[in-house]
CHARMM-style PDB file with segment names, atoms N, HN, CA, C and O in Angstrom:
ATOM      1  N   MET     1      -9.855  18.134  -6.024  1.00  0.00      PROA
ATOM      2  CA  MET     1     -10.082  16.712  -5.965  1.00  0.00      PROA
ATOM      3  C   MET     1     -10.071  16.283  -4.494  1.00  0.00      PROA
ATOM      4  O   MET     1      -9.177  16.658  -3.735  1.00  0.00      PROA
ATOM      5  N   VAL     2     -11.061  15.503  -4.111  1.00  0.00      PROA
ATOM      6  HN  VAL     2     -11.786  15.198  -4.727  1.00  0.00      PROA
ATOM      7  CA  VAL     2     -11.180  15.040  -2.731  1.00  0.00      PROA
ATOM      8  C   VAL     2     -11.181  13.518  -2.730  1.00  0.00      PROA
ATOM      9  O   VAL     2     -11.921  12.894  -3.491  1.00  0.00      PROA
ATOM     10  N   PHE     3     -10.357  12.921  -1.883  1.00  0.00      PROA
ATOM     11  HN  PHE     3      -9.755  13.428  -1.265  1.00  0.00      PROA
ATOM     12  CA  PHE     3     -10.331  11.471  -1.728  1.00  0.00      PROA
ATOM     13  C   PHE     3     -11.062  11.104  -0.453  1.00  0.00      PROA
ATOM     14  O   PHE     3     -10.864  11.729   0.589  1.00  0.00      PROA
ATOM     15  N   VAL     4     -11.896  10.102  -0.535  1.00  0.00      PROA
ATOM     16  HN  VAL     4     -12.057   9.594  -1.381  1.00  0.00      PROA
ATOM     17  CA  VAL     4     -12.593   9.596   0.633  1.00  0.00      PROA
ATOM     18  C   VAL     4     -11.979   8.234   0.952  1.00  0.00      PROA
ATOM     19  O   VAL     4     -12.037   7.318   0.131  1.00  0.00      PROA
ATOM     20  N   PHE     5     -11.397   8.101   2.132  1.00  0.00      PROA
ATOM     21  HN  PHE     5     -11.350   8.845   2.798  1.00  0.00      PROA
ATOM     22  CA  PHE     5     -10.769   6.853   2.524  1.00  0.00      PROA
ATOM     23  C   PHE     5     -11.758   5.994   3.279  1.00  0.00      PROA
ATOM     24  O   PHE     5     -12.356   6.431   4.263  1.00  0.00      PROA
ATOM     25  N   THR     6     -11.924   4.781   2.818  1.00  0.00      PROA
ATOM     26  HN  THR     6     -11.438   4.426   2.020  1.00  0.00      PROA
ATOM     27  CA  THR     6     -12.831   3.834   3.443  1.00  0.00      PROA
ATOM     28  C   THR     6     -12.010   2.703   4.053  1.00  0.00      PROA
ATOM     29  O   THR     6     -10.780   2.747   4.045  1.00  0.00      PROA
ATOM     30  N   GLU     7     -12.695   1.691   4.580  1.00  0.00      PROA
ATOM     31  HN  GLU     7     -13.694   1.655   4.586  1.00  0.00      PROA
ATOM     32  CA  GLU     7     -11.981   0.557   5.160  1.00  0.00      PROA
ATOM     33  C   GLU     7     -11.167  -0.188   4.113  1.00  0.00      PROA
ATOM     34  O   GLU     7     -10.177  -0.837   4.450  1.00  0.00      PROA
ATOM     35  N   GLU     8     -11.577  -0.101   2.819  1.00  0.00      PROA
ATOM     36  HN  GLU     8     -12.381   0.426   2.545  1.00  0.00      PROA
ATOM     37  CA  GLU     8     -10.820  -0.771   1.765  1.00  0.00      PROA
ATOM     38  C   GLU     8      -9.527  -0.030   1.457  1.00  0.00      PROA
ATOM     39  O   GLU     8      -8.614  -0.618   0.878  1.00  0.00      PROA
ATOM     40  N   SER     9      -9.423   1.251   1.831  1.00  0.00      PROA
ATOM     41  HN  SER     9     -10.165   1.728   2.301  1.00  0.00      PROA
ATOM     42  CA  SER     9      -8.236   2.041   1.552  1.00  0.00      PROA
ATOM     43  C   SER     9      -7.213   1.802   2.650  1.00  0.00      PROA
ATOM     44  O   SER     9      -7.314   2.357   3.744  1.00  0.00      PROA
ATOM     45  N   MET    10      -6.234   0.973   2.345  1.00  0.00      PROA
ATOM     46  HN  MET    10      -6.152   0.521   1.456  1.00  0.00      PROA
ATOM     47  CA  MET    10      -5.204   0.685   3.329  1.00  0.00      PROA
ATOM     48  C   MET    10      -3.883   1.246   2.818  1.00  0.00      PROA
ATOM     49  O   MET    10      -3.540   1.057   1.651  1.00  0.00      PROA
ATOM     50  N   PRO    11      -3.142   1.931   3.678  1.00  0.00      PROA
ATOM     51  CA  PRO    11      -1.878   2.506   3.235  1.00  0.00      PROA
ATOM     52  C   PRO    11      -0.830   1.442   2.922  1.00  0.00      PROA
ATOM     53  O   PRO    11      -0.866   0.335   3.459  1.00  0.00      PROA
ATOM     54  N   ILE    12       0.095   1.801   2.049  1.00  0.00      PROA
ATOM     55  HN  ILE    12       0.123   2.701   1.613  1.00  0.00      PROA
ATOM     56  CA  ILE    12       1.212   0.936   1.699  1.00  0.00      PROA
ATOM     57  C   ILE    12       2.409   1.412   2.512  1.00  0.00      PROA
ATOM     58  O   ILE    12       2.838   2.559   2.384  1.00  0.00      PROA
ATOM     59  N   TYR    13       2.943   0.530   3.344  1.00  0.00      PROA
ATOM     60  HN  TYR    13       2.594  -0.402   3.447  1.00  0.00      PROA
ATOM     61  CA  TYR    13       4.088   0.870   4.182  1.00  0.00      PROA
ATOM     62  C   TYR    13       5.353   0.239   3.614  1.00  0.00      PROA
ATOM     63  O   TYR    13       5.319  -0.867   3.074  1.00  0.00      PROA
ATOM     64  N   GLU    14       6.460   0.946   3.742  1.00  0.00      PROA
ATOM     65  HN  GLU    14       6.488   1.844   4.181  1.00  0.00      PROA
ATOM     66  CA  GLU    14       7.761   0.414   3.348  1.00  0.00      PROA
ATOM     67  C   GLU    14       8.538   0.061   4.605  1.00  0.00      PROA
ATOM     68  O   GLU    14       8.590   0.843   5.555  1.00  0.00      PROA
ATOM     69  N   TYR    15       9.145  -1.125   4.605  1.00  0.00      PROA
ATOM     70  HN  TYR    15       9.103  -1.760   3.834  1.00  0.00      PROA
ATOM     71  CA  TYR    15       9.922  -1.606   5.750  1.00  0.00      PROA
ATOM     72  C   TYR    15      11.325  -1.993   5.307  1.00  0.00      PROA
ATOM     73  O   TYR    15      11.573  -2.262   4.131  1.00  0.00      PROA
ATOM     74  N   GLU    16      12.234  -2.016   6.270  1.00  0.00      PROA
ATOM     75  HN  GLU    16      12.032  -1.797   7.225  1.00  0.00      PROA
ATOM     76  CA  GLU    16      13.590  -2.491   6.042  1.00  0.00      PROA
ATOM     77  C   GLU    16      13.968  -3.405   7.204  1.00  0.00      PROA
ATOM     78  O   GLU    16      13.718  -3.079   8.364  1.00  0.00      PROA
ATOM     79  N   CYS    17      14.564  -4.536   6.889  1.00  0.00      PROA
ATOM     80  HN  CYS    17      14.766  -4.800   5.946  1.00  0.00      PROA
ATOM     81  CA  CYS    17      14.985  -5.493   7.899  1.00  0.00      PROA
ATOM     82  C   CYS    17      16.241  -4.978   8.598  1.00  0.00      PROA
ATOM     83  O   CYS    17      17.193  -4.554   7.943  1.00  0.00      PROA
ATOM     84  N   LYS    18      16.239  -5.017   9.921  1.00  0.00      PROA
ATOM     85  HN  LYS    18      15.466  -5.361  10.453  1.00  0.00      PROA
ATOM     86  CA  LYS    18      17.411  -4.571  10.685  1.00  0.00      PROA
ATOM     87  C   LYS    18      18.543  -5.588  10.605  1.00  0.00      PROA
ATOM     88  O   LYS    18      19.702  -5.244  10.838  1.00  0.00      PROA
ATOM     89  N   SER    19      18.221  -6.828  10.279  1.00  0.00      PROA
ATOM     90  HN  SER    19      17.279  -7.108  10.090  1.00  0.00      PROA
ATOM     91  CA  SER    19      19.233  -7.874  10.234  1.00  0.00      PROA
ATOM     92  C   SER    19      19.929  -7.964   8.873  1.00  0.00      PROA
ATOM     93  O   SER    19      21.155  -7.883   8.795  1.00  0.00      PROA
ATOM     94  N   CYS    20      19.142  -8.132   7.797  1.00  0.00      PROA
ATOM     95  HN  CYS    20      18.147  -8.198   7.861  1.00  0.00      PROA
ATOM     96  CA  CYS    20      19.741  -8.352   6.477  1.00  0.00      PROA
ATOM     97  C   CYS    20      19.661  -7.139   5.549  1.00  0.00      PROA
ATOM     98  O   CYS    20      20.288  -7.134   4.489  1.00  0.00      PROA
ATOM     99  N   GLY    21      18.891  -6.099   5.935  1.00  0.00      PROA
ATOM    100  HN  GLY    21      18.382  -6.103   6.795  1.00  0.00      PROA
ATOM    101  CA  GLY    21      18.801  -4.886   5.130  1.00  0.00      PROA
ATOM    102  C   GLY    21      17.807  -4.962   3.979  1.00  0.00      PROA
ATOM    103  O   GLY    21      17.703  -4.020   3.193  1.00  0.00      PROA
ATOM    104  N   HSD    22      17.072  -6.075   3.869  1.00  0.00      PROA
ATOM    105  HN  HSD    22      17.157  -6.840   4.508  1.00  0.00      PROA
ATOM    106  CA  HSD    22      16.087  -6.241   2.792  1.00  0.00      PROA
ATOM    107  C   HSD    22      14.967  -5.203   2.931  1.00  0.00      PROA
ATOM    108  O   HSD    22      14.426  -5.021   4.021  1.00  0.00      PROA
ATOM    109  N   SER    23      14.616  -4.521   1.827  1.00  0.00      PROA
ATOM    110  HN  SER    23      15.056  -4.669   0.941  1.00  0.00      PROA
ATOM    111  CA  SER    23      13.508  -3.557   1.811  1.00  0.00      PROA
ATOM    112  C   SER    23      12.297  -4.206   1.162  1.00  0.00      PROA
ATOM    113  O   SER    23      12.423  -4.923   0.169  1.00  0.00      PROA
ATOM    114  N   PHE    24      11.115  -3.948   1.732  1.00  0.00      PROA
ATOM    115  HN  PHE    24      11.013  -3.365   2.538  1.00  0.00      PROA
ATOM    116  CA  PHE    24       9.885  -4.515   1.185  1.00  0.00      PROA
ATOM    117  C   PHE    24       8.708  -3.628   1.537  1.00  0.00      PROA
ATOM    118  O   PHE    24       8.798  -2.782   2.428  1.00  0.00      PROA
ATOM    119  N   GLU    25       7.587  -3.829   0.823  1.00  0.00      PROA
ATOM    120  HN  GLU    25       7.513  -4.516   0.100  1.00  0.00      PROA
ATOM    121  CA  GLU    25       6.360  -3.059   1.038  1.00  0.00      PROA
ATOM    122  C   GLU    25       5.255  -3.984   1.514  1.00  0.00      PROA
ATOM    123  O   GLU    25       5.235  -5.171   1.188  1.00  0.00      PROA
ATOM    124  N   ARG    26       4.336  -3.424   2.290  1.00  0.00      PROA
ATOM    125  HN  ARG    26       4.352  -2.460   2.555  1.00  0.00      PROA
ATOM    126  CA  ARG    26       3.166  -4.160   2.754  1.00  0.00      PROA
ATOM    127  C   ARG    26       1.960  -3.227   2.737  1.00  0.00      PROA
ATOM    128  O   ARG    26       2.064  -2.056   3.104  1.00  0.00      PROA
ATOM    129  N   ILE    27       0.823  -3.752   2.313  1.00  0.00      PROA
ATOM    130  HN  ILE    27       0.738  -4.703   2.015  1.00  0.00      PROA
ATOM    131  CA  ILE    27      -0.450  -3.040   2.437  1.00  0.00      PROA
ATOM    132  C   ILE    27      -1.033  -3.508   3.759  1.00  0.00      PROA
ATOM    133  O   ILE    27      -1.336  -4.687   3.938  1.00  0.00      PROA
ATOM    134  N   MET    28      -1.185  -2.565   4.685  1.00  0.00      PROA
ATOM    135  HN  MET    28      -0.939  -1.607   4.540  1.00  0.00      PROA
ATOM    136  CA  MET    28      -1.598  -2.928   6.040  1.00  0.00      PROA
ATOM    137  C   MET    28      -2.606  -1.931   6.583  1.00  0.00      PROA
ATOM    138  O   MET    28      -2.708  -0.801   6.106  1.00  0.00      PROA
ATOM    139  N   LYS    29      -3.341  -2.365   7.578  1.00  0.00      PROA
ATOM    140  HN  LYS    29      -3.258  -3.283   7.966  1.00  0.00      PROA
ATOM    141  CA  LYS    29      -4.234  -1.466   8.290  1.00  0.00      PROA
ATOM    142  C   LYS    29      -3.397  -0.571   9.190  1.00  0.00      PROA
ATOM    143  O   LYS    29      -2.326  -0.964   9.651  1.00  0.00      PROA
ATOM    144  N   VAL    30      -3.893   0.629   9.433  1.00  0.00      PROA
ATOM    145  HN  VAL    30      -4.763   0.948   9.059  1.00  0.00      PROA
ATOM    146  CA  VAL    30      -3.210   1.556  10.324  1.00  0.00      PROA
ATOM    147  C   VAL    30      -3.156   0.939  11.719  1.00  0.00      PROA
ATOM    148  O   VAL    30      -4.172   0.472  12.232  1.00  0.00      PROA
ATOM    149  N   GLY    31      -1.978   0.936  12.330  1.00  0.00      PROA
ATOM    150  HN  GLY    31      -1.152   1.316  11.913  1.00  0.00      PROA
ATOM    151  CA  GLY    31      -1.815   0.414  13.671  1.00  0.00      PROA
ATOM    152  C   GLY    31      -1.416  -1.048  13.769  1.00  0.00      PROA
ATOM    153  O   GLY    31      -1.165  -1.539  14.869  1.00  0.00      PROA
ATOM    154  N   GLU    32      -1.351  -1.756  12.650  1.00  0.00      PROA
ATOM    155  HN  GLU    32      -1.554  -1.357  11.756  1.00  0.00      PROA
ATOM    156  CA  GLU    32      -0.914  -3.149  12.688  1.00  0.00      PROA
ATOM    157  C   GLU    32       0.553  -3.234  13.085  1.00  0.00      PROA
ATOM    158  O   GLU    32       1.317  -2.296  12.862  1.00  0.00      PROA
ATOM    159  N   GLU    33       0.945  -4.364  13.676  1.00  0.00      PROA
ATOM    160  HN  GLU    33       0.324  -5.126  13.858  1.00  0.00      PROA
ATOM    161  CA  GLU    33       2.338  -4.565  14.059  1.00  0.00      PROA
ATOM    162  C   GLU    33       3.211  -4.722  12.823  1.00  0.00      PROA
ATOM    163  O   GLU    33       2.750  -5.164  11.771  1.00  0.00      PROA
ATOM    164  N   ALA    34       4.480  -4.352  12.968  1.00  0.00      PROA
ATOM    165  HN  ALA    34       4.855  -3.993  13.823  1.00  0.00      PROA
ATOM    166  CA  ALA    34       5.426  -4.484  11.862  1.00  0.00      PROA
ATOM    167  C   ALA    34       5.574  -5.951  11.481  1.00  0.00      PROA
ATOM    168  O   ALA    34       5.656  -6.810  12.358  1.00  0.00      PROA
ATOM    169  N   PRO    35       5.609  -6.250  10.176  1.00  0.00      PROA
ATOM    170  CA  PRO    35       5.726  -7.639   9.734  1.00  0.00      PROA
ATOM    171  C   PRO    35       7.160  -8.156   9.832  1.00  0.00      PROA
ATOM    172  O   PRO    35       8.108  -7.377   9.937  1.00  0.00      PROA
ATOM    173  N   ALA    36       7.299  -9.461   9.796  1.00  0.00      PROA
ATOM    174  HN  ALA    36       6.529 -10.093   9.711  1.00  0.00      PROA
ATOM    175  CA  ALA    36       8.627 -10.081   9.754  1.00  0.00      PROA
ATOM    176  C   ALA    36       9.212  -9.915   8.352  1.00  0.00      PROA
ATOM    177  O   ALA    36       8.477  -9.733   7.381  1.00  0.00      PROA
ATOM    178  N   CYS    37      10.514  -9.978   8.261  1.00  0.00      PROA
ATOM    179  HN  CYS    37      11.111 -10.125   9.050  1.00  0.00      PROA
ATOM    180  CA  CYS    37      11.204  -9.855   6.980  1.00  0.00      PROA
ATOM    181  C   CYS    37      10.889 -11.080   6.115  1.00  0.00      PROA
ATOM    182  O   CYS    37      11.062 -12.211   6.568  1.00  0.00      PROA
ATOM    183  N   PRO    38      10.427 -10.870   4.867  1.00  0.00      PROA
ATOM    184  CA  PRO    38      10.133 -12.021   4.011  1.00  0.00      PROA
ATOM    185  C   PRO    38      11.394 -12.726   3.510  1.00  0.00      PROA
ATOM    186  O   PRO    38      11.327 -13.877   3.080  1.00  0.00      PROA
ATOM    187  N   ALA    39      12.540 -12.046   3.563  1.00  0.00      PROA
ATOM    188  HN  ALA    39      12.594 -11.110   3.913  1.00  0.00      PROA
ATOM    189  CA  ALA    39      13.787 -12.643   3.076  1.00  0.00      PROA
ATOM    190  C   ALA    39      14.433 -13.564   4.109  1.00  0.00      PROA
ATOM    191  O   ALA    39      14.865 -14.666   3.771  1.00  0.00      PROA
ATOM    192  N   CYS    40      14.503 -13.116   5.379  1.00  0.00      PROA
ATOM    193  HN  CYS    40      14.152 -12.220   5.654  1.00  0.00      PROA
ATOM    194  CA  CYS    40      15.218 -13.909   6.392  1.00  0.00      PROA
ATOM    195  C   CYS    40      14.338 -14.344   7.565  1.00  0.00      PROA
ATOM    196  O   CYS    40      14.756 -15.174   8.372  1.00  0.00      PROA
ATOM    197  N   GLY    41      13.108 -13.785   7.670  1.00  0.00      PROA
ATOM    198  HN  GLY    41      12.768 -13.111   7.014  1.00  0.00      PROA
ATOM    199  CA  GLY    41      12.186 -14.204   8.720  1.00  0.00      PROA
ATOM    200  C   GLY    41      12.351 -13.509  10.059  1.00  0.00      PROA
ATOM    201  O   GLY    41      11.582 -13.774  10.983  1.00  0.00      PROA
ATOM    202  N   VAL    42      13.336 -12.623  10.190  1.00  0.00      PROA
ATOM    203  HN  VAL    42      13.960 -12.407   9.440  1.00  0.00      PROA
ATOM    204  CA  VAL    42      13.566 -11.906  11.443  1.00  0.00      PROA
ATOM    205  C   VAL    42      12.408 -10.932  11.687  1.00  0.00      PROA
ATOM    206  O   VAL    42      11.956 -10.258  10.762  1.00  0.00      PROA
ATOM    207  N   GLN    43      11.935 -10.864  12.923  1.00  0.00      PROA
ATOM    208  HN  GLN    43      12.303 -11.412  13.674  1.00  0.00      PROA
ATOM    209  CA  GLN    43      10.798 -10.009  13.272  1.00  0.00      PROA
ATOM    210  C   GLN    43      11.187  -8.532  13.381  1.00  0.00      PROA
ATOM    211  O   GLN    43      10.314  -7.666  13.318  1.00  0.00      PROA
ATOM    212  N   GLU    44      12.450  -8.235  13.539  1.00  0.00      PROA
ATOM    213  HN  GLU    44      13.159  -8.938  13.590  1.00  0.00      PROA
ATOM    214  CA  GLU    44      12.895  -6.859  13.761  1.00  0.00      PROA
ATOM    215  C   GLU    44      13.032  -6.098  12.446  1.00  0.00      PROA
ATOM    216  O   GLU    44      14.065  -6.157  11.779  1.00  0.00      PROA
ATOM    217  N   THR    45      11.969  -5.386  12.092  1.00  0.00      PROA
ATOM    218  HN  THR    45      11.130  -5.338  12.634  1.00  0.00      PROA
ATOM    219  CA  THR    45      11.974  -4.539  10.898  1.00  0.00      PROA
ATOM    220  C   THR    45      11.648  -3.123  11.326  1.00  0.00      PROA
ATOM    221  O   THR    45      11.042  -2.903  12.375  1.00  0.00      PROA
ATOM    222  N   ARG    46      12.050  -2.172  10.515  1.00  0.00      PROA
ATOM    223  HN  ARG    46      12.542  -2.350   9.663  1.00  0.00      PROA
ATOM    224  CA  ARG    46      11.719  -0.775  10.836  1.00  0.00      PROA
ATOM    225  C   ARG    46      11.019  -0.145   9.652  1.00  0.00      PROA
ATOM    226  O   ARG    46      11.324  -0.434   8.495  1.00  0.00      PROA
ATOM    227  N   LYS    47      10.074   0.722   9.967  1.00  0.00      PROA
ATOM    228  HN  LYS    47       9.826   0.957  10.906  1.00  0.00      PROA
ATOM    229  CA  LYS    47       9.318   1.419   8.936  1.00  0.00      PROA
ATOM    230  C   LYS    47      10.206   2.487   8.321  1.00  0.00      PROA
ATOM    231  O   LYS    47      10.837   3.265   9.036  1.00  0.00      PROA
ATOM    232  N   ARG    48      10.253   2.523   7.007  1.00  0.00      PROA
ATOM    233  HN  ARG    48       9.740   1.891   6.427  1.00  0.00      PROA
ATOM    234  CA  ARG    48      11.037   3.528   6.300  1.00  0.00      PROA
ATOM    235  C   ARG    48      10.172   4.757   6.047  1.00  0.00      PROA
ATOM    236  O   ARG    48       8.950   4.652   5.947  1.00  0.00      PROA
ATOM    237  N   VAL    49      10.797   5.900   5.944  1.00  0.00      PROA
ATOM    238  HN  VAL    49      11.790   5.985   6.025  1.00  0.00      PROA
ATOM    239  CA  VAL    49      10.078   7.127   5.632  1.00  0.00      PROA
ATOM    240  C   VAL    49       9.685   7.066   4.160  1.00  0.00      PROA
ATOM    241  O   VAL    49      10.540   6.918   3.286  1.00  0.00      PROA
ATOM    242  N   ALA    50       8.399   7.179   3.895  1.00  0.00      PROA
ATOM    243  HN  ALA    50       7.705   7.299   4.604  1.00  0.00      PROA
ATOM    244  CA  ALA    50       7.897   7.091   2.528  1.00  0.00      PROA
ATOM    245  C   ALA    50       6.642   7.948   2.416  1.00  0.00      PROA
ATOM    246  O   ALA    50       5.985   8.215   3.422  1.00  0.00      PROA
ATOM    247  N   PRO    51       6.306   8.379   1.212  1.00  0.00      PROA
ATOM    248  CA  PRO    51       5.065   9.145   1.039  1.00  0.00      PROA
ATOM    249  C   PRO    51       3.850   8.268   1.325  1.00  0.00      PROA
ATOM    250  O   PRO    51       3.889   7.058   1.103  1.00  0.00      PROA
ATOM    251  N   PHE    52       2.788   8.868   1.809  1.00  0.00      PROA
ATOM    252  HN  PHE    52       2.757   9.851   1.989  1.00  0.00      PROA
ATOM    253  CA  PHE    52       1.555   8.141   2.094  1.00  0.00      PROA
ATOM    254  C   PHE    52       0.917   7.737   0.772  1.00  0.00      PROA
ATOM    255  O   PHE    52       0.670   8.582  -0.087  1.00  0.00      PROA
ATOM    256  N   ARG    53       0.648   6.437   0.611  1.00  0.00      PROA
ATOM    257  HN  ARG    53       0.849   5.750   1.309  1.00  0.00      PROA
ATOM    258  CA  ARG    53       0.026   5.934  -0.615  1.00  0.00      PROA
ATOM    259  C   ARG    53      -1.067   4.944  -0.257  1.00  0.00      PROA
ATOM    260  O   ARG    53      -0.968   4.219   0.732  1.00  0.00      PROA
ATOM    261  N   THR    54      -2.102   4.923  -1.069  1.00  0.00      PROA
ATOM    262  HN  THR    54      -2.183   5.512  -1.873  1.00  0.00      PROA
ATOM    263  CA  THR    54      -3.167   3.928  -0.919  1.00  0.00      PROA
ATOM    264  C   THR    54      -3.579   3.476  -2.303  1.00  0.00      PROA
ATOM    265  O   THR    54      -3.063   3.966  -3.307  1.00  0.00      PROA
ATOM    266  N   ASN    55      -4.499   2.551  -2.352  1.00  0.00      PROA
ATOM    267  HN  ASN    55      -4.918   2.153  -1.536  1.00  0.00      PROA
ATOM    268  CA  ASN    55      -5.035   2.121  -3.634  1.00  0.00      PROA
ATOM    269  C   ASN    55      -6.174   3.031  -4.095  1.00  0.00      PROA
ATOM    270  O   ASN    55      -6.807   2.748  -5.113  1.00  0.00      PROA
ATOM    271  N   ALA    56      -6.447   4.112  -3.373  1.00  0.00      PROA
ATOM    272  HN  ALA    56      -5.933   4.342  -2.546  1.00  0.00      PROA
ATOM    273  CA  ALA    56      -7.552   5.008  -3.709  1.00  0.00      PROA
ATOM    274  C   ALA    56      -7.344   5.672  -5.067  1.00  0.00      PROA
ATOM    275  O   ALA    56      -8.304   5.866  -5.813  1.00  0.00      PROA
ATOM    276  N   TRP    57      -6.103   6.022  -5.394  1.00  0.00      PROA
ATOM    277  HN  TRP    57      -5.324   5.864  -4.788  1.00  0.00      PROA
ATOM    278  CA  TRP    57      -5.842   6.699  -6.661  1.00  0.00      PROA
ATOM    279  C   TRP    57      -6.144   5.771  -7.835  1.00  0.00      PROA
ATOM    280  O   TRP    57      -6.769   6.205  -8.803  1.00  0.00      PROA
ATOM    281  N   SER    58      -5.723   4.520  -7.779  1.00  0.00      PROA
ATOM    282  HN  SER    58      -5.216   4.167  -6.993  1.00  0.00      PROA
ATOM    283  CA  SER    58      -5.990   3.596  -8.879  1.00  0.00      PROA
ATOM    284  C   SER    58      -7.487   3.303  -8.983  1.00  0.00      PROA
ATOM    285  O   SER    58      -8.012   3.143 -10.085  1.00  0.00      PROA
ATOM    286  N   THR    59      -8.172   3.234  -7.845  1.00  0.00      PROA
ATOM    287  HN  THR    59      -7.745   3.364  -6.950  1.00  0.00      PROA
ATOM    288  CA  THR    59      -9.620   3.044  -7.860  1.00  0.00      PROA
ATOM    289  C   THR    59     -10.306   4.229  -8.520  1.00  0.00      PROA
ATOM    290  O   THR    59     -11.233   4.053  -9.311  1.00  0.00      PROA
ATOM    291  N   PHE    60      -9.852   5.436  -8.196  1.00  0.00      PROA
ATOM    292  HN  PHE    60      -9.099   5.578  -7.554  1.00  0.00      PROA
ATOM    293  CA  PHE    60     -10.390   6.642  -8.804  1.00  0.00      PROA
ATOM    294  C   PHE    60     -10.167   6.630 -10.314  1.00  0.00      PROA
ATOM    295  O   PHE    60     -11.089   6.916 -11.078  1.00  0.00      PROA
ATOM    296  N   LEU    61      -8.942   6.301 -10.753  1.00  0.00      PROA
ATOM    297  HN  LEU    61      -8.192   6.069 -10.133  1.00  0.00      PROA
ATOM    298  CA  LEU    61      -8.629   6.274 -12.180  1.00  0.00      PROA
ATOM    299  C   LEU    61      -9.454   5.227 -12.916  1.00  0.00      PROA
ATOM    300  O   LEU    61      -9.905   5.471 -14.036  1.00  0.00      PROA
ATOM    301  N   ASP    62      -9.656   4.067 -12.303  1.00  0.00      PROA
ATOM    302  HN  ASP    62      -9.290   3.868 -11.394  1.00  0.00      PROA
ATOM    303  CA  ASP    62     -10.488   3.030 -12.921  1.00  0.00      PROA
ATOM    304  C   ASP    62     -11.912   3.527 -13.117  1.00  0.00      PROA
ATOM    305  O   ASP    62     -12.522   3.291 -14.160  1.00  0.00      PROA
ATOM    306  N   GLY    63     -12.439   4.219 -12.105  1.00  0.00      PROA
ATOM    307  HN  GLY    63     -11.943   4.410 -11.258  1.00  0.00      PROA
ATOM    308  CA  GLY    63     -13.789   4.773 -12.210  1.00  0.00      PROA
ATOM    309  C   GLY    63     -13.900   5.809 -13.304  1.00  0.00      PROA
ATOM    310  O   GLY    63     -14.897   5.844 -14.026  1.00  0.00      PROA
ATOM    311  N   MET    64     -12.890   6.655 -13.439  1.00  0.00      PROA
ATOM    312  HN  MET    64     -12.081   6.627 -12.852  1.00  0.00      PROA
ATOM    313  CA  MET    64     -12.900   7.673 -14.501  1.00  0.00      PROA
ATOM    314  C   MET    64     -12.800   7.012 -15.869  1.00  0.00      PROA
ATOM    315  O   MET    64     -13.472   7.440 -16.808  1.00  0.00      PROA
ATOM    316  N   GLU    65     -11.981   5.985 -15.999  1.00  0.00      PROA
ATOM    317  HN  GLU    65     -11.435   5.638 -15.237  1.00  0.00      PROA
ATOM    318  CA  GLU    65     -11.825   5.278 -17.274  1.00  0.00      PROA
ATOM    319  C   GLU    65     -13.147   4.643 -17.686  1.00  0.00      PROA
ATOM    320  O   GLU    65     -13.499   4.646 -18.865  1.00  0.00      PROA
ATOM    321  N   LYS    66     -13.875   4.102 -16.722  1.00  0.00      PROA
ATOM    322  HN  LYS    66     -13.589   4.099 -15.764  1.00  0.00      PROA
ATOM    323  CA  LYS    66     -15.176   3.500 -17.028  1.00  0.00      PROA
ATOM    324  C   LYS    66     -16.161   4.535 -17.538  1.00  0.00      PROA
ATOM    325  O   LYS    66     -16.999   4.232 -18.387  1.00  0.00      PROA
ATOM    326  N   ARG    67     -16.066   5.764 -17.022  1.00  0.00      PROA
ATOM    327  HN  ARG    67     -15.385   6.010 -16.332  1.00  0.00      PROA
ATOM    328  CA  ARG    67     -16.966   6.837 -17.476  1.00  0.00      PROA
ATOM    329  C   ARG    67     -16.578   7.347 -18.852  1.00  0.00      PROA
ATOM    330  O   ARG    67     -17.446   7.626 -19.679  1.00  0.00      PROA
ATOM    331  N   VAL    68     -15.286   7.471 -19.103  1.00  0.00      PROA
ATOM    332  HN  VAL    68     -14.581   7.245 -18.431  1.00  0.00      PROA
ATOM    333  CA  VAL    68     -14.802   8.030 -20.365  1.00  0.00      PROA
ATOM    334  C   VAL    68     -14.875   7.006 -21.499  1.00  0.00      PROA
ATOM    335  O   VAL    68     -15.260   7.349 -22.617  1.00  0.00      PROA
ATOM    336  N   ASN    69     -14.513   5.768 -21.221  1.00  0.00      PROA
ATOM    337  HN  ASN    69     -14.200   5.490 -20.313  1.00  0.00      PROA
ATOM    338  CA  ASN    69     -14.482   4.709 -22.235  1.00  0.00      PROA
ATOM    339  C   ASN    69     -15.275   3.486 -21.776  1.00  0.00      PROA
ATOM    340  O   ASN    69     -14.685   2.435 -21.527  1.00  0.00      PROA
ATOM    341  N   PRO    70     -16.598   3.601 -21.659  1.00  0.00      PROA
ATOM    342  CA  PRO    70     -17.381   2.464 -21.153  1.00  0.00      PROA
ATOM    343  C   PRO    70     -17.296   1.237 -22.050  1.00  0.00      PROA
ATOM    344  O   PRO    70     -17.487   0.116 -21.579  1.00  0.00      PROA
ATOM    345  N   HSD    71     -17.014   1.431 -23.327  1.00  0.00      PROA
ATOM    346  HN  HSD    71     -16.859   2.341 -23.709  1.00  0.00      PROA
ATOM    347  CA  HSD    71     -16.947   0.290 -24.243  1.00  0.00      PROA
ATOM    348  C   HSD    71     -15.779  -0.653 -23.901  1.00  0.00      PROA
ATOM    349  O   HSD    71     -15.824  -1.825 -24.275  1.00  0.00      PROA
ATOM    350  N   LYS    72     -14.759  -0.186 -23.218  1.00  0.00      PROA
ATOM    351  HN  LYS    72     -14.722   0.766 -22.915  1.00  0.00      PROA
ATOM    352  CA  LYS    72     -13.632  -1.032 -22.836  1.00  0.00      PROA
ATOM    353  C   LYS    72     -13.998  -2.017 -21.724  1.00  0.00      PROA
ATOM    354  O   LYS    72     -13.299  -3.011 -21.527  1.00  0.00      PROA
ATOM    355  N   PHE    73     -15.076  -1.755 -21.005  1.00  0.00      PROA
ATOM    356  HN  PHE    73     -15.644  -0.948 -21.165  1.00  0.00      PROA
ATOM    357  CA  PHE    73     -15.429  -2.568 -19.849  1.00  0.00      PROA
ATOM    358  C   PHE    73     -16.667  -3.436 -20.089  1.00  0.00      PROA
ATOM    359  O   PHE    73     -17.312  -3.885 -19.142  1.00  0.00      PROA
ATOM    360  N   LYS    74     -16.988  -3.664 -21.349  1.00  0.00      PROA
ATOM    361  HN  LYS    74     -16.464  -3.299 -22.118  1.00  0.00      PROA
ATOM    362  CA  LYS    74     -18.155  -4.515 -21.669  1.00  0.00      PROA
ATOM    363  C   LYS    74     -17.749  -5.938 -21.828  1.00  0.00      PROA
ATOM    364  OT1 LYS    74     -18.592  -6.794 -22.098  1.00  0.00      PROA
TER     365      LYS     74
END
């Protein structure tokens, strides 16, 4: 199985706030600056170690479902 990543395929990053410890996820472009904490608003967040994930797998599964069960998508 081969995945082709396009501009629509953006990785999901996990962050943790250095101030309050809140953990959250963001779908972001590679190289974007770290987001502020949604819980307390502090800009100082750190990226957590997490497996690389994108929406490519769900897109692939949706495409396969359309081929196998086209009647569900009418």
